[in-house]
N, C-alpha and C positions, 0 to 999 in steps of 0.2 A: 488114410494117410498113405502116401506112396514112398517106398524106400528106393533111393537112388544108389545104384552100385557104382562106387567111385574107385574100385580096385582096377588095377591095370593088368592087361594080359601079360603073363610071364614071358620073358625072353626065352627062346629055345635054349636048351642046355648047352649045345655046341657054341652058339653065338655068345652066350653068357661067359663061357670059359675063354673064348677068343678075346672078348672085350677085356676080361680081367688080365689076361696075359699081356695084351697091348698096354693096358693102363699101368701095370707094374713095370714093364720094361721102359715105357716112355716116362713114367713118373720118376723112376730112379735116374734115368738118363738126364732129365731136366734138372733134378736136384743136384746131382753130382757133377755131370760133365758140362752143363750149360750155365746154370745159375751160379754154381760155386766159383768158377773162374772169374766171372763178372764181379761178384761180390767181394772176392778176396784179392782182386787186382792182378790177376795173372797177366803176364806181359802181352801175350797175343790178344787177349780180350781188350786190354787197355788200348793197344795199337789199332785194333779194328775200329773202336769207337772214335779214336783220334782221326783215323783215315776218313771217317764219315763227317768229321767236323762237329761231333756231338760233345756236349759238356759232360764232365764226369758224372753228374747227377743222373743223366739219362742212362748210363751204363748200370748204375745202381737200380734205377727204376725197372729196367728190362730184367735185370737179375732177380729182383724181388717178385716181379710178375711171373717169371719162370719158376721161381721157388714156390710161390703160392699155387700156381697151376700144377706143378709136379706133386705137391702135397694133396691138392684137391683131387687129382686122378686116383689117389690111393684111398680116399674116403668115399665109401659107396654112395652116400647121399649127395655128395658134391661133384662126383666124377663127370656127369653130363655137362654141368655148368662150367666146370673147369676146362673141359674139352672145347666148349664154345669159345671161351676166353682165349685159350691157346691157339685155336684156329684163327681168330682175329689177329693175334700177335704174329702168327706166321704170314699173314697177308702183308703186314708191315715189314717183316723180315725179307720176304721175297721181293717186294718193291725196292727196299733199300739195297739188297744184294744186286738186283738187276740194274738199277738206275743211278745209284750213288756210288757203290763200290765196283760196279762193272764186273761182277763176279762170273759172268758167263755160265758155265755148267754148275757153279756153286749154288745157283738159284734153285736147283733141283731139290736140295735138302729141305728148305722151308716149304716147297710145294708138296713134297712127299709127306712131310709132317702135317701140313694142312689137311691133306686127304685122310690121314690116319685119325686126326682129331675130329674131323667131320664124321667119320665112321663111328667113332666112340660116342660123339654127341647124338648121332642118329640112334645108336643102340641103347643109349641111356635117356632117350627123349621123355620117357615116362617120369623119371626122377626130376628132370628139368621142369616138366609141367607141375609136378607136386611142389617143387620149391617156389615156383611162381604163383602158386595158388590156383591153378587152372584144372 
């Protein structure tokens, strides 16, 4: 009988710390500064979604996705998958900012966040594989 080694190579200590710092900062940011205003109906958040022509349920959906993603970034097992989901959300945010809201330079915010989420997903790729059973 052959034993298959299913352990994943550990992430370098410096990379691990960098990933955790990013995950904590971005997770707290998403929960407090991004999801919170959408879910509690802060005036600017409501106005932004009205400017897009989006129904109120869409603001709540985006807020809930950001809340779930922010919490996911803080849970070691879920961080990689949360980062993938948030990266996809940022694609939608960048497209919306560029083509619907005509945000100009404001499109840089979701683009930078996209890059950071992709970096986290790459660094946590082993946890994503284990969650997906691969």
